[in-house]
PyMOL commands that place a pseudoatom at each C-alpha (Angstrom):
pseudoatom trace, name=CA, resn=MET, resi=1, chain=A, elem=C, hetatm=0, pos=[-94.011, 2.302, -6.221]
pseudoatom trace, name=CA, resn=ARG, resi=2, chain=A, elem=C, hetatm=0, pos=[-92.457, 3.607, -3.027]
pseudoatom trace, name=CA, resn=ILE, resi=3, chain=A, elem=C, hetatm=0, pos=[-92.124, 7.284, -2.155]
pseudoatom trace, name=CA, resn=SER, resi=4, chain=A, elem=C, hetatm=0, pos=[-90.111, 8.465, 0.790]
pseudoatom trace, name=CA, resn=LEU, resi=5, chain=A, elem=C, hetatm=0, pos=[-89.193, 11.947, 1.882]
pseudoatom trace, name=CA, resn=ASP, resi=6, chain=A, elem=C, hetatm=0, pos=[-85.678, 12.382, 3.252]
pseudoatom trace, name=CA, resn=PHE, resi=7, chain=A, elem=C, hetatm=0, pos=[-84.083, 15.644, 4.349]
pseudoatom trace, name=CA, resn=THR, resi=8, chain=A, elem=C, hetatm=0, pos=[-80.552, 14.341, 3.950]
pseudoatom trace, name=CA, resn=GLY, resi=9, chain=A, elem=C, hetatm=0, pos=[-78.670, 12.976, 0.974]
pseudoatom trace, name=CA, resn=LYS, resi=10, chain=A, elem=C, hetatm=0, pos=[-78.421, 13.877, -2.679]
pseudoatom trace, name=CA, resn=THR, resi=11, chain=A, elem=C, hetatm=0, pos=[-80.743, 13.730, -5.663]
pseudoatom trace, name=CA, resn=VAL, resi=12, chain=A, elem=C, hetatm=0, pos=[-80.260, 10.374, -7.347]
pseudoatom trace, name=CA, resn=ILE, resi=13, chain=A, elem=C, hetatm=0, pos=[-81.821, 8.948, -10.521]
pseudoatom trace, name=CA, resn=GLN, resi=14, chain=A, elem=C, hetatm=0, pos=[-81.367, 5.185, -10.741]
pseudoatom trace, name=CA, resn=ASN, resi=15, chain=A, elem=C, hetatm=0, pos=[-82.345, 2.974, -13.687]
pseudoatom trace, name=CA, resn=ASN, resi=16, chain=A, elem=C, hetatm=0, pos=[-83.468, -0.401, -12.326]
pseudoatom trace, name=CA, resn=ASN, resi=17, chain=A, elem=C, hetatm=0, pos=[-83.064, -3.810, -13.984]
pseudoatom trace, name=CA, resn=ASP, resi=18, chain=A, elem=C, hetatm=0, pos=[-86.833, -4.173, -14.463]
pseudoatom trace, name=CA, resn=GLY, resi=19, chain=A, elem=C, hetatm=0, pos=[-86.986, -0.999, -16.597]
pseudoatom trace, name=CA, resn=SER, resi=20, chain=A, elem=C, hetatm=0, pos=[-88.333, 1.194, -13.825]
pseudoatom trace, name=CA, resn=VAL, resi=21, chain=A, elem=C, hetatm=0, pos=[-86.629, 4.338, -12.595]
pseudoatom trace, name=CA, resn=THR, resi=22, chain=A, elem=C, hetatm=0, pos=[-86.070, 5.271, -8.954]
pseudoatom trace, name=CA, resn=ILE, resi=23, chain=A, elem=C, hetatm=0, pos=[-85.749, 8.976, -8.180]
pseudoatom trace, name=CA, resn=SER, resi=24, chain=A, elem=C, hetatm=0, pos=[-84.575, 10.022, -4.730]
pseudoatom trace, name=CA, resn=ILE, resi=25, chain=A, elem=C, hetatm=0, pos=[-85.196, 13.669, -3.870]
pseudoatom trace, name=CA, resn=PRO, resi=26, chain=A, elem=C, hetatm=0, pos=[-84.156, 15.019, -0.486]
pseudoatom trace, name=CA, resn=MET, resi=27, chain=A, elem=C, hetatm=0, pos=[-86.889, 17.350, 0.772]
pseudoatom trace, name=CA, resn=LYS, resi=28, chain=A, elem=C, hetatm=0, pos=[-88.977, 18.337, 3.734]
pseudoatom trace, name=CA, resn=ILE, resi=29, chain=A, elem=C, hetatm=0, pos=[-92.582, 19.528, 3.822]
pseudoatom trace, name=CA, resn=SER, resi=30, chain=A, elem=C, hetatm=0, pos=[-93.070, 22.440, 6.216]
pseudoatom trace, name=CA, resn=ARG, resi=31, chain=A, elem=C, hetatm=0, pos=[-95.932, 24.763, 7.049]
pseudoatom trace, name=CA, resn=TYR, resi=32, chain=A, elem=C, hetatm=0, pos=[-95.457, 28.470, 6.386]
pseudoatom trace, name=CA, resn=SER, resi=33, chain=A, elem=C, hetatm=0, pos=[-98.365, 30.800, 7.130]
pseudoatom trace, name=CA, resn=GLY, resi=34, chain=A, elem=C, hetatm=0, pos=[-100.738, 27.854, 7.108]
pseudoatom trace, name=CA, resn=ARG, resi=35, chain=A, elem=C, hetatm=0, pos=[-99.576, 26.588, 3.698]
pseudoatom trace, name=CA, resn=LYS, resi=36, chain=A, elem=C, hetatm=0, pos=[-97.552, 23.469, 3.033]
pseudoatom trace, name=CA, resn=GLN, resi=37, chain=A, elem=C, hetatm=0, pos=[-94.247, 24.173, 1.321]
pseudoatom trace, name=CA, resn=ILE, resi=38, chain=A, elem=C, hetatm=0, pos=[-91.526, 21.856, 0.099]
pseudoatom trace, name=CA, resn=VAL, resi=39, chain=A, elem=C, hetatm=0, pos=[-88.070, 22.806, 1.312]
pseudoatom trace, name=CA, resn=VAL, resi=40, chain=A, elem=C, hetatm=0, pos=[-84.875, 21.228, 0.034]
pseudoatom trace, name=CA, resn=PRO, resi=41, chain=A, elem=C, hetatm=0, pos=[-81.812, 21.298, 2.265]
pseudoatom trace, name=CA, resn=LYS, resi=42, chain=A, elem=C, hetatm=0, pos=[-79.207, 23.980, 1.640]
pseudoatom trace, name=CA, resn=THR, resi=43, chain=A, elem=C, hetatm=0, pos=[-76.496, 21.333, 1.945]
pseudoatom trace, name=CA, resn=ILE, resi=44, chain=A, elem=C, hetatm=0, pos=[-77.289, 19.850, -1.484]
pseudoatom trace, name=CA, resn=ALA, resi=45, chain=A, elem=C, hetatm=0, pos=[-76.370, 23.012, -3.397]
pseudoatom trace, name=CA, resn=PRO, resi=46, chain=A, elem=C, hetatm=0, pos=[-73.149, 24.955, -3.931]
pseudoatom trace, name=CA, resn=GLN, resi=47, chain=A, elem=C, hetatm=0, pos=[-72.460, 27.398, -1.126]
pseudoatom trace, name=CA, resn=GLY, resi=48, chain=A, elem=C, hetatm=0, pos=[-74.352, 30.650, -1.310]
pseudoatom trace, name=CA, resn=SER, resi=49, chain=A, elem=C, hetatm=0, pos=[-75.922, 29.953, -4.705]
pseudoatom trace, name=CA, resn=PHE, resi=50, chain=A, elem=C, hetatm=0, pos=[-79.164, 28.337, -3.708]
pseudoatom trace, name=CA, resn=ASP, resi=51, chain=A, elem=C, hetatm=0, pos=[-82.596, 29.587, -2.765]
pseudoatom trace, name=CA, resn=SER, resi=52, chain=A, elem=C, hetatm=0, pos=[-83.951, 26.912, -0.421]
pseudoatom trace, name=CA, resn=SER, resi=53, chain=A, elem=C, hetatm=0, pos=[-87.558, 27.326, -1.525]
pseudoatom trace, name=CA, resn=ALA, resi=54, chain=A, elem=C, hetatm=0, pos=[-88.702, 24.914, -4.194]
pseudoatom trace, name=CA, resn=THR, resi=55, chain=A, elem=C, hetatm=0, pos=[-89.790, 26.107, -7.615]
pseudoatom trace, name=CA, resn=PRO, resi=56, chain=A, elem=C, hetatm=0, pos=[-93.401, 25.663, -8.771]
pseudoatom trace, name=CA, resn=MET, resi=57, chain=A, elem=C, hetatm=0, pos=[-92.279, 22.819, -11.063]
pseudoatom trace, name=CA, resn=GLN, resi=58, chain=A, elem=C, hetatm=0, pos=[-90.488, 21.053, -8.211]
pseudoatom trace, name=CA, resn=ILE, resi=59, chain=A, elem=C, hetatm=0, pos=[-93.561, 21.409, -6.014]
pseudoatom trace, name=CA, resn=ALA, resi=60, chain=A, elem=C, hetatm=0, pos=[-95.806, 20.109, -8.807]
pseudoatom trace, name=CA, resn=LEU, resi=61, chain=A, elem=C, hetatm=0, pos=[-93.535, 17.103, -9.334]
pseudoatom trace, name=CA, resn=ALA, resi=62, chain=A, elem=C, hetatm=0, pos=[-93.513, 16.270, -5.614]
pseudoatom trace, name=CA, resn=LYS, resi=63, chain=A, elem=C, hetatm=0, pos=[-97.281, 16.751, -5.273]
pseudoatom trace, name=CA, resn=GLY, resi=64, chain=A, elem=C, hetatm=0, pos=[-97.898, 14.549, -8.300]
pseudoatom trace, name=CA, resn=HIS, resi=65, chain=A, elem=C, hetatm=0, pos=[-95.877, 11.692, -6.830]
pseudoatom trace, name=CA, resn=LEU, resi=66, chain=A, elem=C, hetatm=0, pos=[-97.416, 12.135, -3.391]
pseudoatom trace, name=CA, resn=TRP, resi=67, chain=A, elem=C, hetatm=0, pos=[-100.986, 12.207, -4.706]
pseudoatom trace, name=CA, resn=LYS, resi=68, chain=A, elem=C, hetatm=0, pos=[-100.381, 9.249, -7.016]
pseudoatom trace, name=CA, resn=SER, resi=69, chain=A, elem=C, hetatm=0, pos=[-99.025, 7.303, -4.041]
pseudoatom trace, name=CA, resn=ILE, resi=70, chain=A, elem=C, hetatm=0, pos=[-102.091, 8.189, -1.946]
pseudoatom trace, name=CA, resn=LEU, resi=71, chain=A, elem=C, hetatm=0, pos=[-104.399, 7.018, -4.738]
pseudoatom trace, name=CA, resn=GLU, resi=72, chain=A, elem=C, hetatm=0, pos=[-102.480, 3.802, -5.327]
pseudoatom trace, name=CA, resn=SER, resi=73, chain=A, elem=C, hetatm=0, pos=[-102.367, 3.006, -1.605]
pseudoatom trace, name=CA, resn=GLY, resi=74, chain=A, elem=C, hetatm=0, pos=[-106.164, 3.040, -1.364]
pseudoatom trace, name=CA, resn=ARG, resi=75, chain=A, elem=C, hetatm=0, pos=[-106.223, 5.742, 1.320]
pseudoatom trace, name=CA, resn=VAL, resi=76, chain=A, elem=C, hetatm=0, pos=[-108.728, 7.537, -0.903]
pseudoatom trace, name=CA, resn=GLU, resi=77, chain=A, elem=C, hetatm=0, pos=[-111.113, 5.953, -3.378]
pseudoatom trace, name=CA, resn=SER, resi=78, chain=A, elem=C, hetatm=0, pos=[-110.917, 8.488, -6.204]
pseudoatom trace, name=CA, resn=ILE, resi=79, chain=A, elem=C, hetatm=0, pos=[-109.360, 11.650, -7.529]
pseudoatom trace, name=CA, resn=ARG, resi=80, chain=A, elem=C, hetatm=0, pos=[-112.572, 13.418, -6.554]
pseudoatom trace, name=CA, resn=GLN, resi=81, chain=A, elem=C, hetatm=0, pos=[-112.219, 12.328, -2.927]
pseudoatom trace, name=CA, resn=LEU, resi=82, chain=A, elem=C, hetatm=0, pos=[-108.547, 13.323, -2.888]
pseudoatom trace, name=CA, resn=ALA, resi=83, chain=A, elem=C, hetatm=0, pos=[-109.369, 16.724, -4.409]
pseudoatom trace, name=CA, resn=LYS, resi=84, chain=A, elem=C, hetatm=0, pos=[-112.000, 17.327, -1.757]
pseudoatom trace, name=CA, resn=ARG, resi=85, chain=A, elem=C, hetatm=0, pos=[-109.533, 16.367, 0.975]
pseudoatom trace, name=CA, resn=GLU, resi=86, chain=A, elem=C, hetatm=0, pos=[-106.803, 18.620, -0.475]
pseudoatom trace, name=CA, resn=LYS, resi=87, chain=A, elem=C, hetatm=0, pos=[-109.299, 21.430, -1.211]
pseudoatom trace, name=CA, resn=VAL, resi=88, chain=A, elem=C, hetatm=0, pos=[-108.343, 21.683, -4.887]
pseudoatom trace, name=CA, resn=ASP, resi=89, chain=A, elem=C, hetatm=0, pos=[-110.093, 21.028, -8.188]
pseudoatom trace, name=CA, resn=ASN, resi=90, chain=A, elem=C, hetatm=0, pos=[-110.185, 17.465, -9.594]
pseudoatom trace, name=CA, resn=SER, resi=91, chain=A, elem=C, hetatm=0, pos=[-108.403, 18.592, -12.750]
pseudoatom trace, name=CA, resn=HIS, resi=92, chain=A, elem=C, hetatm=0, pos=[-105.524, 20.038, -10.706]
pseudoatom trace, name=CA, resn=ILE, resi=93, chain=A, elem=C, hetatm=0, pos=[-104.919, 16.623, -9.110]
pseudoatom trace, name=CA, resn=GLY, resi=94, chain=A, elem=C, hetatm=0, pos=[-104.918, 15.005, -12.560]
pseudoatom trace, name=CA, resn=LYS, resi=95, chain=A, elem=C, hetatm=0, pos=[-102.457, 17.528, -13.967]
pseudoatom trace, name=CA, resn=MET, resi=96, chain=A, elem=C, hetatm=0, pos=[-100.053, 17.060, -11.068]
pseudoatom trace, name=CA, resn=ILE, resi=97, chain=A, elem=C, hetatm=0, pos=[-100.288, 13.268, -11.403]
pseudoatom trace, name=CA, resn=ASN, resi=98, chain=A, elem=C, hetatm=0, pos=[-99.361, 13.700, -15.088]
pseudoatom trace, name=CA, resn=MET, resi=99, chain=A, elem=C, hetatm=0, pos=[-96.010, 14.993, -13.821]
pseudoatom trace, name=CA, resn=THR, resi=100, chain=A, elem=C, hetatm=0, pos=[-95.212, 11.432, -12.669]
pseudoatom trace, name=CA, resn=THR, resi=101, chain=A, elem=C, hetatm=0, pos=[-94.928, 10.307, -16.322]
pseudoatom trace, name=CA, resn=LEU, resi=102, chain=A, elem=C, hetatm=0, pos=[-92.031, 12.640, -17.129]
pseudoatom trace, name=CA, resn=SER, resi=103, chain=A, elem=C, hetatm=0, pos=[-88.761, 11.195, -18.372]
pseudoatom trace, name=CA, resn=PRO, resi=104, chain=A, elem=C, hetatm=0, pos=[-85.742, 11.136, -16.053]
pseudoatom trace, name=CA, resn=LEU, resi=105, chain=A, elem=C, hetatm=0, pos=[-84.162, 13.776, -18.324]
pseudoatom trace, name=CA, resn=ILE, resi=106, chain=A, elem=C, hetatm=0, pos=[-87.023, 16.214, -17.681]
pseudoatom trace, name=CA, resn=VAL, resi=107, chain=A, elem=C, hetatm=0, pos=[-87.190, 15.354, -13.970]
pseudoatom trace, name=CA, resn=GLN, resi=108, chain=A, elem=C, hetatm=0, pos=[-83.481, 16.105, -13.651]
pseudoatom trace, name=CA, resn=GLY, resi=109, chain=A, elem=C, hetatm=0, pos=[-84.030, 19.399, -15.508]
pseudoatom trace, name=CA, resn=ILE, resi=110, chain=A, elem=C, hetatm=0, pos=[-86.794, 20.310, -13.051]
pseudoatom trace, name=CA, resn=LEU, resi=111, chain=A, elem=C, hetatm=0, pos=[-84.647, 19.462, -10.045]
pseudoatom trace, name=CA, resn=ASP, resi=112, chain=A, elem=C, hetatm=0, pos=[-81.566, 21.243, -11.418]
pseudoatom trace, name=CA, resn=GLU, resi=113, chain=A, elem=C, hetatm=0, pos=[-83.641, 24.149, -12.758]
pseudoatom trace, name=CA, resn=THR, resi=114, chain=A, elem=C, hetatm=0, pos=[-82.021, 23.700, -16.179]
pseudoatom trace, name=CA, resn=LEU, resi=115, chain=A, elem=C, hetatm=0, pos=[-85.111, 23.285, -18.369]
pseudoatom trace, name=CA, resn=PRO, resi=116, chain=A, elem=C, hetatm=0, pos=[-85.383, 25.790, -21.216]
pseudoatom trace, name=CA, resn=PRO, resi=117, chain=A, elem=C, hetatm=0, pos=[-87.529, 28.752, -20.124]
pseudoatom trace, name=CA, resn=GLU, resi=118, chain=A, elem=C, hetatm=0, pos=[-89.913, 27.969, -23.002]
pseudoatom trace, name=CA, resn=ILE, resi=119, chain=A, elem=C, hetatm=0, pos=[-90.990, 24.773, -21.191]
pseudoatom trace, name=CA, resn=THR, resi=120, chain=A, elem=C, hetatm=0, pos=[-93.715, 25.724, -18.743]
pseudoatom trace, name=CA, resn=LEU, resi=121, chain=A, elem=C, hetatm=0, pos=[-95.460, 23.890, -15.942]
pseudoatom trace, name=CA, resn=PHE, resi=122, chain=A, elem=C, hetatm=0, pos=[-98.597, 23.936, -18.104]
pseudoatom trace, name=CA, resn=ASP, resi=123, chain=A, elem=C, hetatm=0, pos=[-96.684, 22.173, -20.907]
pseudoatom trace, name=CA, resn=LEU, resi=124, chain=A, elem=C, hetatm=0, pos=[-95.443, 19.468, -18.572]
pseudoatom trace, name=CA, resn=ALA, resi=125, chain=A, elem=C, hetatm=0, pos=[-98.651, 18.938, -16.615]
pseudoatom trace, name=CA, resn=GLN, resi=126, chain=A, elem=C, hetatm=0, pos=[-101.064, 18.934, -19.520]
pseudoatom trace, name=CA, resn=ASN, resi=127, chain=A, elem=C, hetatm=0, pos=[-99.444, 18.600, -22.936]
pseudoatom trace, name=CA, resn=THR, resi=128, chain=A, elem=C, hetatm=0, pos=[-96.405, 16.367, -22.488]
pseudoatom trace, name=CA, resn=PRO, resi=129, chain=A, elem=C, hetatm=0, pos=[-96.237, 13.295, -24.740]
pseudoatom trace, name=CA, resn=VAL, resi=130, chain=A, elem=C, hetatm=0, pos=[-96.290, 9.936, -22.967]
pseudoatom trace, name=CA, resn=SER, resi=131, chain=A, elem=C, hetatm=0, pos=[-93.236, 8.634, -24.859]
pseudoatom trace, name=CA, resn=TRP, resi=132, chain=A, elem=C, hetatm=0, pos=[-89.922, 9.617, -23.291]
pseudoatom trace, name=CA, resn=ASP, resi=133, chain=A, elem=C, hetatm=0, pos=[-88.413, 9.838, -26.801]
pseudoatom trace, name=CA, resn=GLU, resi=134, chain=A, elem=C, hetatm=0, pos=[-91.102, 12.367, -27.770]
pseudoatom trace, name=CA, resn=GLN, resi=135, chain=A, elem=C, hetatm=0, pos=[-90.456, 14.276, -24.550]
pseudoatom trace, name=CA, resn=LYS, resi=136, chain=A, elem=C, hetatm=0, pos=[-86.758, 14.451, -25.448]
pseudoatom trace, name=CA, resn=LYS, resi=137, chain=A, elem=C, hetatm=0, pos=[-87.656, 15.814, -28.909]
pseudoatom trace, name=CA, resn=MET, resi=138, chain=A, elem=C, hetatm=0, pos=[-89.905, 18.414, -27.242]
pseudoatom trace, name=CA, resn=LEU, resi=139, chain=A, elem=C, hetatm=0, pos=[-86.955, 19.546, -25.092]
pseudoatom trace, name=CA, resn=GLU, resi=140, chain=A, elem=C, hetatm=0, pos=[-84.603, 19.668, -28.076]
pseudoatom trace, name=CA, resn=SER, resi=141, chain=A, elem=C, hetatm=0, pos=[-87.041, 21.740, -30.133]
pseudoatom trace, name=CA, resn=ALA, resi=142, chain=A, elem=C, hetatm=0, pos=[-87.487, 24.182, -27.218]
pseudoatom trace, name=CA, resn=GLN, resi=143, chain=A, elem=C, hetatm=0, pos=[-83.718, 24.636, -26.998]
pseudoatom trace, name=CA, resn=HIS, resi=144, chain=A, elem=C, hetatm=0, pos=[-83.428, 25.681, -30.670]
for i in range(1, 144): cmd.bond("trace and resi %d" % i, "trace and resi %d" % (i + 1))
show_as sticks, trace
zoom trace
């Protein structure tokens, strides 16, 4: 898995021949008042209709992919070590990493901010089924 952060370009979801999915999300991580914050460029949204600060779900999705990448790279030996480094609870790291198992349909909904309001970050980080088909059914039932 390869994760790159790019401040230019457009959000792209690509289905690969090997069954994997590549998601490109233009973003930048900045510090505001000592806190890291993900900022997406204003150029990727319609004029005047976009708040450039990321939503909690978008931040959770980005953190999940970043932390999973750090774990897989071997830069830390465990979730516990990563949690200590990030100054968060172990379970928080695990919940954010769960966000990396979301279907492309849900990821697109997070990025476009089009998920039904009944779907919460808690639902996606802790209770989402592993199967993408089951995730789709969860979305459909929330919309009715």
